[in-house]
N, C-alpha and C positions, 0 to 999 in steps of 0.2 A: 270495132272501130268506134272511136270517140264522137260524141255529138258536138264537138267544139263549134263554137259558132262566134261572131263578132257583131257586136251590137253597133247601129250606127248612133250618130248623136240624136238624141230626142228633141221634141219642141217642148222648149221650157214652159210653155203656155198652155199645154195640153191638159184637158182635165181628166180627172180620175174617177171613172164610173163607179168604182166598187172600193171606196178607202179600206185598207186594212190596218190592223195593229201590227207592227214591227216589234219584236223583243230582241234589241241588239246587245250583244254581250260579248266581252273579249278579255283575255288574260295577256299581259305584257307591259312593255313599256309604251312611251309616247309614239314610237314607230307602229304600235300596233292600235292604240287607242286613237290617235288622230284620223287614221284613213276611216274607221268605222265611224266616228262622230261626224265627219264630213259626209259620209253617206247617209246617216240618220237624218242630218239637216236637209239633204237633198230629198230623201224620202217625204219629210214632213213638208217641204216645199211643194211637192207633188200632190199634197192633201191627205197623206196618211197620218194615223197615229203612230207616236214612237216612244218607246221607253228605252232606258240605257242601263247597262250594269256593267260595272267594272271596279277595279280595286278602287278604295277609298281616296287614294292619294289623287285622284283625278276628279274628285267630287265637285269642287268648286269650278273647274273648267266645264263640266257637263252643266250644271246648274246654271252658270252664266249664259247658257244658251236656251235656257228655259225648257229643258228636258227633265221628265220625272227621272229619277236616279235611285238605283239600288246598288249598295256597296257590296262588293264580292272580295271581302278580306279587308284589312285595316291598313293603315299608314305603317305600322310597325311590320305586318306582314311584307309589305311592300319594300321597306327598307332592309329587312332581315334578307330577302332575294338579293336585292342589287348590291348590297355591301360586301356580300360573299364572293371572293375571288372565283370561285367555280362557276359563276355565271359568265365567264369569259374564257373557260376552257373548252377546247372542242371536243372532248369526249365526256366530260363531266357537267356540261352545261345543262343538259336536258334531265338527267337525273335531280340535279339539285332545284331545278325549277319545278319540277313534278312534286318532289317532297314539300316545296313551299306552298303551291296552291292546291294540290289534292284535297286536303280537308275542306276545301272552299267549293269542290265540284257539287257536292250535295246541296249546297245553298243555291248554287246555279239552277240544279233541277228543282228545287222547292219553289223558287222564284218564278219559273215557269209554271208549274203546276198551280201557284197562288193566283196568277194573272189569268190564268185559262179558266180556274173556277169563278173568278170574279166578273169574268167577260161573257161567259155562256149565258145566252138566252135564247128561247125559243123563237121560231119564225124565220121567214126568208131573208128578212134584213139582218140577220146575224153576223157582226162583224168577224172576217176571218183573222185568226191569229197566226203569223209567220215568224220564224225565230231565224236570226242572222248570228252567226258566231264564226271565231277563227279556228284553226285546226286543234288547238288546246281546249274548245269547249266541250270537253266530254259530257259534262252535266246536260248540256243543251241535246247532244245526239242520245244520251239515255232518255231525255223527256220525249224525243221524236219517236222513239221505239215504244215506250210505256205510255205516253200521253197522247200519242198520235198529233203532235204539233209539227207542222213543216219546218223543216230546216233547212236553210241555205249556207254552206260552208264558205267563208269568205278566206281568199288568200290574197296577200299582198307581195308574197314573193314566190317567184317559180322554184325555189330550191326544196317546196315541201311536196312537190308532185314528182314522184320517182317515174322514171321511164326506161325502159331497156333500149329504146331506139336511140334516146338522146339524154343520157344520165345527167341529171344536175351534178355540178362539181361539190363534193362533200369531203370534210378531213378525213383523210385515212383510205377514201375510197379510190383506187387508182388503178391505171392499166387499160386494157382492151375492155370493150363494152361487156363481154361475158365474164370477165374477172370482177368488173364493177358490180354487176348483178348478184354475183356470188358473194362478194364482200358485202354488199348492202343488205342481203337477206340474212347474212350471218349476224351482223349489227343490229338489224330491227329484231332479231330473236333474242339476242344476249344483252342488249342495251334498253331498246325501247319497250318491247314486250316484257322484259322481266321486271322493268321499273313499273309499269302501268298495270300490268293484268293482275298482280296479287292484290291491290287495291280495286280495280275495277270490276273484276268478275265476281268476287263475293257479294260486292253491291247489287250487281246485275242478277246475281241469283235471289237475294231477297226481294226484288222487284219481280221475280218470274221470269226473267230473260236469260236467254242461252248465253254461255261465254262467248268472248271474242278473242282474237289474237290478229296478228299482222296489224298493228294498231295504224301504221302510217298509211294503209290502204282504207281501214276503217273510218278515219277521221275525214274522209270525203263523203258528205252527205249524199244518198241517191237522189235526193229531191231537187239537187242543183249545187253548182259549183261555181262562185264568182271570182275570176281572176283578174285583179286589177294591175295588170302589166301587159303592155302592147305586144303583138305577134312579132313586130320586128326586133322585140328585147328577147322574147322567150318565144320561138315559133312553136305553134301547137303540135302535139304529137299525137300519133293514132292509139297509143296505149294509154293517154290520158283518161280520167274519168268520163263516164257519160254525163250528160245533161250539164256539160261545162260551157261557160259563156266567159270569154276573154274581152276585156273592155281596154282600159287605158290607165295610166298612174294617176292616183286621187291627187296627189300635189295641193294637200291641204295641210295647213299651219295654223295653229292657234296665234291671233293678233295680226293676221295678214291683211285685213280690212282697216288696220289703224296705220297713222303715220309710224315711221321708225322714231324710236327714242332719241331724244335731243342730243345725248352723248355719242350715241351710234352715229347720227348724221353728221355730228362735228368731227369725227375720226375720219368718216368717208370723204369727206370734203375737204379735208386738210392735206391730203396728198394723193400718190397714185393708188390704183386698186390694190386691196391687200390680198394675202392669201388667208384663208379661213381653214381653222384646224378646229374638230371635235372629235373625241374618242366615242361619242354616244350619249344620249341624254341620260341613260341609266349607269353610265360607268363612272365609277368612284375610286378607279385605281390607274388614273392616266398621267401619274408624275412624269414616268419616263417618255411617254409620248409628248408631252408639253415641253419638256427638256429638249428633246430632238426638234420640235417644232420652232422654238426659240433661236436655236443654233442655226437652223436651216434658213429662217429669216434673214439673220446676219450674212450668211454665206451667199445667198443669192441677191442680196441687196434690196429686199421688198419688206414692206410692211406687213404685220400679221395680226391676227385676230385669235391667239390661243389663250394662254394661262398667264403667267407671271412674269416683273416685265420691264424690259427697256423701253425707251421713249418710243420707239418705232412699232412697239407691241402692245396691245391693250386687251381686255378681258371683258365679256359680257355675260351675264347669267343666261340670258335667252333672247335671241333674236330671230324673228320667223325668217327661214332661209329663203323663201321665195321672194322675199324684199332685199335680202342681204347679198345673195350670190351672184344677181345680175350685174352687180357693182364690184365683183372680186375678180382677181386674175385667176385663182386655182382654189380647188378645196381638197383638203387632206381630212380624211375620215376613217371610220371603223369598217364601213362598208355595208351598213344597214340599208335597206331598199328604200326607205324614205329619203335618206340623205343622198343616196346614189341617184334617184330619180330627179330630185332637185337640182343637183349638178347639171344633169343632162338637159333639163328645162332652161337651165341659166346659160348653157353653151359653153362651159369653163371646163379645163381638164382637171382630172381628180387624180389623187393617189390614195389607195386604199391600203388600211392595215387591218386585214381580216383577223378575228379573234375566235370566233364560233357563230352557231346559229346558219344564218342563210348568207353569211358574209363572204366564204370563200367562193360561193357560185356567183354572186354579184361582181367579184373581182374578175373572176374568168370572163364573165359576159363584158365588162368594161374593157378588158384588154381586147378582147376579139372585136369590139366596134372601133377600136383605135383612139379613144377618147381618155385614155389614162393608163396608170401603172398600178401594181400592186407590190407591196414588201411584206414578207412574213412576220408576224409579230417578234419572234426571237431575234430577227436580223434588222428590226427597225431601229435606225440611230440617226444622227444628224448627216453623217456621210452619205449613207445610202440615200436618204431623202433629199439632201442638196443635188445629188447627180439625178434623181428622177425629176426633180422641178426643173432643173436646167433644161434637161432634154424635152419636157413636156412645153415648157413656156416659149421655147425659141423654134417649135416645129410647126412648119406650115400645114403639113398633113394632118396633125393633132387638131389644129385650129379648125380646119375643114371638116373635119369628123365631127367635131364638138357643134359647129354651126349645123351641119346635116341633122344631127339628133335634136337640138334645140327647135329646128324648122318643123319637126314632126309633132312638137308638144306646143304649138303656139295656142291652140284653142282651149287648153286645160278643161276639157269637158268630160274628163274621165269619171268622176263622181256622178253626173247626169245620166251618163250611160250605163252605169252600173245600177243607179236607182231604175231605169227603165227595164234592165235586165233581170233584177230583183222582182219586179211587178209580173213579168212575163213567165219568169220560172214559177212564181208563187201560184199563177193561174192555170198551169198546166195540169196538174193533178187537184182534186179535192179531198184527197187524204193521202199520207205517205204511207210507203211500202216499208213494213218491218225487214 
């Protein structure tokens, strides 16, 4: 049975008796980096030392917040990953990502080793070093075993936690629960393990560590799992990993504390609330998505913020969603957990076009909550999008469901609760179990 717990809101003014050094590292897009950066800042606010490592694409963002930064890969590595269409293919996405970042995993491990070597000193006042990484942080997992650095796995989406009792919605995994479990096991063996283990296990052998398999179970650290989504969005299951703590959505965006740019404010102030469209921060293959968005705006008689553009539609490179969506009528997007949670907090209906990764699971949960609809990517066009928006924008039950979800997210304290959970998990054991 899982030790799943829910952490209450912490006292933001509470003092930290034993400051720790947290090594925060992640692989992925803004949807992976923003939540961990928000947590890193919350930990620093609570008196801890924090260092941050991710792809060099995000270096300026991290340094803007005065955090020591370690690049895990270059801008060229990042662009090579996001420019390839396989990143958005439901079956080919994971092998493509792993081929891109696997050479960098040994750097992630070495960074942990270097920091540990530089921080070790004798005496009872030795600062405790604790790592936090997402499920792709295999270098941090290896460092946990070899270097005995406690590690907390950081999940922003429930789709990466398999459950026989309540299986997440994954592409190609269909049918009754027993069949889903069978299909999942086959996929894990033939896709995930076959992709990861030929790289990972020879490296582990060099370090004197035993081989591993069933990677999607191994990527949950035994020292603790931090889940940044609420139980009303993904109810905890008895077969989830032990030492798991569920908090709330992080709802962190770069630029949220600044005012909206003047051109954004002018557009918002010049007419009715618009429909907002995005295929994802890392998606460079959104031409068809934006073409459908522009046509749908015309069809429903609404203004919009997608791509390219009649007078009633405009485009911005980046706007913090927590500032934009509360002033919008609806949100059409790819189904990433960051976008999904921001629309829930804003209390507006959403239409999802899931492509890969956790997006199918988020689409299923949004439909179940009654706050939106989803359209499969091969069927996503102006006609279907128009029909979905017409039904959502004119529906009183959908509006009520959106308000109910928004009411549950008024405190925006997910990061503070997660920081407290990280402290508590890190304090449970003085050394990890290999």
